[in-house]
DRENVEX-243667 format. One record per residue: x negated, y, z negated of N, C-alpha, C in turn; residue number from 1. Coordinates in steps of 0.1 Angstrom, whole numbers, always signed. Example, Ala and Ser with C-alpha at 12.3 -4.5 7.8 and 13.67 -1.06 7.14 Angstrom:
<pts>
   n_px   n_py   n_pz  ca_px  ca_py  ca_pz   c_px   c_py   c_pz    n
   -132    -57    -78   -123    -45    -78   -132    -33    -78    1
   -128    -22    -71   -137    -11    -71   -129     +0    -79    2
</pts>
This chain:
<pts>
   n_px   n_py   n_pz  ca_px  ca_py  ca_pz   c_px   c_py   c_pz    n
     -8    -12     +0     +0     +0     +0     -9    +13     +0    1
    -20    +12     -8    -29    +23     -9    -35    +26     +5    2
    -39    +14    +12    -45    +16    +25    -35    +22    +35    3
    -23    +18    +35    -13    +23    +44    -11    +38    +41    4
    -10    +42    +28     -8    +56    +25    -20    +64    +30    5
    -32    +59    +28    -44    +66    +33    -44    +68    +48    6
    -39    +57    +55    -39    +58    +70    -29    +69    +74    7
    -17    +69    +68     -7    +79    +71    -12    +93    +68    8
    -19    +95    +56    -24   +108    +53    -34   +112    +63    9
    -43   +103    +68    -53   +107    +77    -47   +111    +90   10
    -37   +104    +95    -31   +108   +107    -23   +121   +106   11
    -16   +123    +95     -9   +136    +93    -20   +147    +92   12
    -31   +145    +85    -41   +156    +85    -46   +160    +98   13
    -48   +149   +107    -53   +152   +121    -43   +161   +128   14
    -31   +157   +128    -20   +165   +135    -19   +179   +129   15
    -20   +180   +116    -19   +194   +110    -31   +202   +113   16
    -43   +196   +114    -55   +204   +118    -53   +208   +132   17
    -49   +199   +141    -47   +204   +155    -37   +215   +157   18
    -26   +213   +150    -16   +224   +151    -21   +237   +145   19
    -28   +237   +133    -33   +248   +127    -43   +255   +136   20
    -52   +248   +143    -62   +254   +152    -55   +260   +164   21
    -44   +253   +169    -37   +259   +180    -31   +273   +176   22
    -24   +273   +165    -18   +286   +160    -29   +297   +158   23
    -40   +293   +152    -51   +302   +149    -56   +308   +162   24
    -58   +300   +173    -63   +306   +185    -53   +313   +193   25
    -40   +309   +192    -30   +315   +201    -26   +329   +197   26
    -27   +332   +183    -22   +345   +178    -33   +355   +176   27
    -31   +368   +180    -19   +373   +187    -18   +368   +201   28
     -6   +367   +206     -3   +362   +219    -10   +371   +230   29
    -15   +365   +240    -20   +372   +252    -12   +368   +264   30
    -12   +376   +274     -4   +373   +286    -12   +374   +299   31
    -24   +370   +299    -33   +371   +311    -43   +360   +310   32
    -49   +358   +322    -59   +347   +322    -54   +333   +321   33
    -42   +331   +327    -36   +317   +326    -33   +313   +312   34
    -30   +323   +304    -27   +320   +289    -16   +310   +288   35
     -6   +311   +295     +5   +301   +294     +1   +287   +298   36
     -7   +286   +308    -12   +272   +311    -21   +266   +300   37
    -30   +275   +295    -39   +271   +283    -30   +266   +272   38
    -20   +274   +269    -11   +271   +257     -4   +258   +260   39
     +0   +256   +272     +7   +243   +275     -3   +231   +274   40
    -15   +233   +278    -25   +222   +277    -28   +218   +262   41
    -29   +229   +255    -32   +228   +240    -21   +221   +233   42
     -8   +225   +235     +3   +219   +229     +5   +204   +233   43
     +3   +202   +246     +5   +188   +251     -6   +179   +244   44
    -18   +184   +244    -30   +176   +238    -27   +173   +223   45
    -23   +183   +215    -21   +181   +201     -9   +171   +199   46
     +2   +173   +206    +14   +165   +205    +11   +151   +210   47
     +5   +149   +221     +2   +135   +226     -8   +129   +217   48
    -18   +136   +212    -28   +130   +203    -21   +125   +190   49
    -12   +133   +184     -4   +129   +173     +4   +116   +176   50
    +10   +116   +188    +18   +104   +192     +9    +92   +193   51
     -2    +94   +199    -12    +82   +200    -16    +77   +186   52
    -18    +85   +177    -22    +81   +163    -10    +74   +157   53
     +2    +79   +159    +15    +73   +154    +17    +59   +159   54
    +13    +57   +172    +15    +44   +178     +3    +35   +178   55
     -7    +39   +170    -20    +32   +170    -18    +17   +165   56
     -9    +15   +156     -7     +1   +151     +4     -7   +159   57
    +10     -1   +168    +20     -9   +176    +13    -18   +186   58
    +16    -31   +186     +9    -40   +194    +13    -39   +209   59
     +4    -42   +217     +8    -42   +232    +15    -55   +235   60
    +25    -54   +243    +32    -66   +247    +23    -76   +253   61
    +25    -89   +251    +16    -99   +256    +18   -100   +271   62
     +8   -104   +278     +8   -106   +293    +17   -118   +296   63
    +25   -117   +306    +33   -127   +311    +34   -128   +326   64
    +38   -139   +332    +37   -139   +346    +47   -130   +353   65
    +58   -128   +347    +68   -119   +354    +75   -111   +343   66
    +68   -101   +338    +74    -93   +328    +86    -85   +333   67
    +95    -82   +324   +107    -73   +328   +103    -59   +331   68
   +110    -51   +338   +107    -38   +341   +105    -29   +327   69
   +113    -32   +317   +112    -25   +304    +98    -28   +298   70
    +94    -40   +298    +81    -44   +292    +70    -37   +300   71
    +71    -38   +314    +61    -31   +322    +60    -16   +319   72
    +71     -9   +317    +72     +5   +315    +66     +8   +301   73
    +69     +0   +291    +64     +1   +278    +49     +0   +277   74
    +44    -10   +284    +30    -12   +285    +23     -1   +292   75
    +29     +4   +303    +23    +16   +310    +23    +28   +301   76
    +33    +30   +294    +34    +41   +284    +23    +41   +273   77
    +22    +29   +268    +11    +27   +257     -3    +30   +263   78
     -5    +25   +275    -18    +27   +282    -21    +41   +284   79
    -10    +49   +289    -12    +63   +291    -15    +71   +278   80
     -8    +67   +268    -10    +74   +255    -23    +71   +248   81
    -28    +59   +250    -39    +54   +243    -52    +57   +251   82
    -52    +57   +263    -64    +58   +272    -68    +72   +275   83
    -59    +82   +275    -62    +96   +278    -68   +102   +266   84
    -79   +110   +267    -85   +117   +256    -78   +129   +252   85
    -66   +128   +246    -57   +140   +244    -64   +150   +234   86
    -71   +146   +224    -77   +155   +215    -87   +164   +222   87
    -95   +159   +231   -105   +166   +238    -98   +176   +247   88
    -87   +172   +253    -80   +182   +261    -74   +193   +253   89
    -69   +190   +241    -64   +200   +232    -75   +210   +228   90
    -87   +205   +226    -98   +214   +222   -101   +223   +233   91
   -101   +218   +246   -104   +226   +257    -93   +238   +259   92
    -80   +234   +257    -70   +244   +257    -71   +254   +246   93
    -74   +250   +234    -75   +258   +223    -87   +268   +225   94
    -98   +263   +229   -110   +271   +231   -107   +281   +242   95
   -100   +277   +253    -96   +287   +263    -87   +298   +258   96
    -78   +295   +249    -70   +306   +243    -77   +315   +235   97
    -87   +310   +227    -96   +318   +219   -104   +327   +228   98
   -109   +322   +239   -117   +330   +248   -110   +341   +255   99
    -97   +341   +254    -89   +352   +261    -88   +364   +252  100
    -91   +363   +240    -90   +374   +230   -103   +382   +230  101
   -103   +394   +225   -115   +402   +223   -124   +395   +213  102
   -137   +399   +214   -147   +393   +205   -143   +394   +191  103
   -142   +382   +183   -139   +382   +169   -147   +371   +163  104
   -160   +373   +160   -170   +362   +157   -165   +353   +146  105
   -161   +359   +134   -158   +351   +123   -145   +343   +125  106
   -136   +349   +132   -124   +342   +136   -127   +329   +144  107
   -136   +332   +154   -141   +320   +163   -148   +310   +155  108
   -156   +314   +145   -164   +305   +137   -155   +296   +129  109
   -144   +302   +123   -135   +294   +115   -128   +284   +124  110
   -124   +289   +137   -118   +280   +146   -127   +268   +150  111
   -140   +271   +152   -150   +260   +156   -151   +250   +144  112
   -151   +255   +132   -151   +245   +121   -138   +236   +121  113
   -127   +243   +123   -114   +236   +123   -114   +225   +135  114
   -119   +229   +146   -119   +220   +158   -128   +207   +156  115
   -139   +210   +150   -148   +199   +146   -141   +190   +136  116
   -135   +196   +126   -128   +188   +116   -117   +179   +123  117
   -110   +186   +132    -98   +180   +139   -103   +168   +147  118
   -114   +169   +154   -119   +157   +162   -124   +146   +153  119
   -131   +150   +142   -136   +139   +133   -125   +132   +126  120
   -115   +139   +121   -104   +133   +114    -96   +125   +124  121
    -94   +130   +136    -86   +122   +145    -93   +109   +148  122
   -106   +109   +151   -113    +96   +154   -114    +87   +141  123
   -115    +93   +130   -115    +84   +118   -101    +78   +116  124
    -90    +85   +119    -77    +80   +118    -75    +69   +128  125
    -80    +71   +140    -78    +61   +151    -84    +48   +147  126
    -96    +49   +141   -103    +36   +137   -100    +31   +123  127
    -91    +38   +116    -88    +35   +102   -100    +35    +94  128
   -110    +43    +96   -122    +44    +88   -120    +55    +77  129
   -126    +52    +65   -124    +62    +54   -133    +74    +56  130
   -131    +85    +48   -139    +97    +50   -154    +94    +46  131
   -156    +84    +37   -169    +80    +34   -178    +76    +45  132
   -172    +73    +57   -180    +70    +69   -189    +81    +73  133
   -185    +93    +70   -192   +105    +74   -203   +108    +65  134
   -204   +101    +53   -215   +105    +44   -229   +105    +49  135
   -233    +95    +58   -246    +96    +63   -249   +108    +72  136
   -238   +114    +77   -239   +125    +86   -238   +139    +79  137
   -237   +138    +66   -233   +150    +58   -244   +161    +60  138
   -256   +157    +60   -267   +167    +62   -266   +173    +76  139
   -264   +166    +86   -262   +172   +100   -250   +181   +101  140
   -239   +177    +95   -227   +184    +95   -229   +197    +88  141
   -236   +197    +76   -238   +209    +69   -247   +219    +76  142
   -257   +213    +83   -266   +222    +91   -258   +228   +102  143
   -249   +221   +109   -241   +226   +119   -232   +237   +115  144
   -227   +236   +103   -219   +247    +97   -227   +259    +95  145
   -239   +258    +90   -249   +268    +87   -252   +276   +100  146
   -255   +268   +111   -258   +274   +124   -245   +282   +130  147
   -233   +276   +127   -221   +282   +132   -220   +296   +125  148
   -222   +296   +111   -222   +308   +104   -232   +318   +109  149
   -244   +314   +112   -254   +322   +117   -250   +328   +131  150
   -245   +320   +139   -240   +325   +152   -229   +335   +150  151
   -220   +334   +141   -209   +343   +139   -216   +356   +133  152
   -225   +355   +125   -232   +368   +120   -239   +375   +131  153
   -246   +367   +139   -253   +373   +151   -243   +380   +161  154
   -231   +374   +162   -221   +381   +171   -216   +394   +165  155
   -217   +396   +152   -212   +408   +146   -223   +419   +146  156
   -235   +416   +150   -246   +426   +151   -243   +434   +164  157
   -243   +447   +163   -241   +455   +176   -252   +453   +186  158
   -248   +452   +199   -258   +451   +209   -266   +463   +210  159
   -278   +462   +206   -288   +474   +206   -300   +470   +214  160
   -309   +480   +216   -321   +478   +223   -331   +471   +215  161
   -343   +468   +220   -353   +461   +212   -356   +469   +199  162
   -358   +463   +188   -361   +469   +176   -363   +459   +165  163
   -365   +465   +153   -368   +456   +142   -357   +447   +138  164
   -345   +453   +139   -333   +445   +136   -331   +433   +146  165
   -332   +435   +159   -330   +424   +169   -341   +414   +167  166
   -354   +419   +165   -365   +410   +163   -363   +401   +151  167
   -358   +407   +140   -356   +399   +128   -345   +388   +131  168
   -334   +392   +138   -324   +382   +142   -329   +371   +150  169
   -338   +374   +160   -343   +363   +168   -352   +355   +159  170
   -359   +361   +149   -368   +352   +140   -359   +343   +132  171
   -349   +348   +126   -340   +340   +118   -334   +329   +126  172
   -329   +332   +139   -324   +321   +147   -334   +311   +151  173
   -346   +315   +153   -357   +305   +156   -360   +296   +144  174
   -360   +303   +132   -362   +295   +120   -351   +285   +118  175
   -339   +289   +121   -327   +279   +120   -328   +268   +129  176
   -333   +270   +141   -335   +259   +151   -346   +249   +146  177
   -356   +255   +141   -368   +247   +136   -362   +238   +124  178
   -355   +244   +115   -349   +237   +104   -340   +226   +109  179
   -332   +229   +119   -323   +219   +125   -331   +207   +130  180
   -341   +210   +138   -350   +199   +143   -355   +191   +132  181
   -360   +198   +121   -367   +190   +110   -357   +181   +103  182
   -344   +185   +102   -334   +177    +95   -329   +166   +104  183
   -327   +169   +117   -320   +159   +125   -330   +149   +131  184
   -342   +152   +135   -351   +142   +141   -355   +131   +132  185
   -358   +133   +119   -360   +121   +110   -348   +112   +110  186
   -336   +118   +110   -324   +110   +109   -322   +101   +122  187
   -326   +107   +133   -325   +100   +146   -336    +89   +147  188
   -348    +93   +143   -359    +83   +144   -357    +71   +135  189
   -351    +72   +124   -349    +61   +116   -339    +50   +122  190
   -331    +55   +132   -322    +46   +139   -325    +41   +153  191
   -338    +45   +158   -342    +40   +170   -347    +25   +168  192
   -344    +17   +178   -348     +3   +177   -363     +1   +176  193
   -368     -8   +168   -382    -11   +167   -384    -25   +171  194
   -390    -27   +183   -391    -41   +188   -406    -45   +188  195
   -415    -39   +194   -429    -44   +195   -437    -39   +184  196
   -448    -46   +180   -457    -41   +170   -464    -29   +173  197
   -469    -28   +185   -476    -16   +189   -467     -5   +196  198
   -454     -8   +196   -446     +1   +203   -435     +5   +193  199
   -436    +17   +187   -427    +21   +176   -413    +22   +179  200
   -409    +25   +192   -395    +26   +195   -391    +16   +206  201
   -400     +8   +211   -396     -3   +220   -395     +2   +234  202
   -399    +14   +238   -398    +19   +251   -407    +12   +261  203
   -420     +9   +256   -429     +3   +264   -433    -11   +259  204
   -422    -18   +255   -424    -32   +249   -429    -41   +261  205
   -439    -47   +259   -445    -56   +270   -444    -71   +266  206
   -438    -74   +255   -438    -88   +251   -426    -95   +258  207
</pts>
């Protein structure tokens, strides 16, 4: 019962995150740059993604030599709902809506955080995996959030000519990238396959 409640809560959280990001990006409403089409894509992606999560536990009808038209239609519907990457389409539509607004760095940074959380929660809900699955990636996710905040702060700096302020900003950005590499590369290296004794990653394995 607890497992079922956890799965339902995860699916509901994914749908609510998608809807929240959609509303966050769509307001205030704009009426140019194919805004209506982008809004339609975003709504369809969030709604269909929620439907896919709701039908994740529904079994596909077994193959038979001559299935009835209803069974064939139901199987085609399940295939369409499950195989199309609806959440990714929703993210494209939501990002499109955000891009139609004037520059608002912190608003966009919050939206980026919400979209990442939406994709992560949606895929966890799809695979019935617990939140603890993300624990090994906590350091990388935290670094990504820091870089997102840095980018938002950089976007709020007025565009000026070369000077001490712009040089300092470039220095901070370079330091952030170096820190990112220092944190991510050891994490990736530990997971590369080690096959040969003289070949640390197995790229030139001659055995």
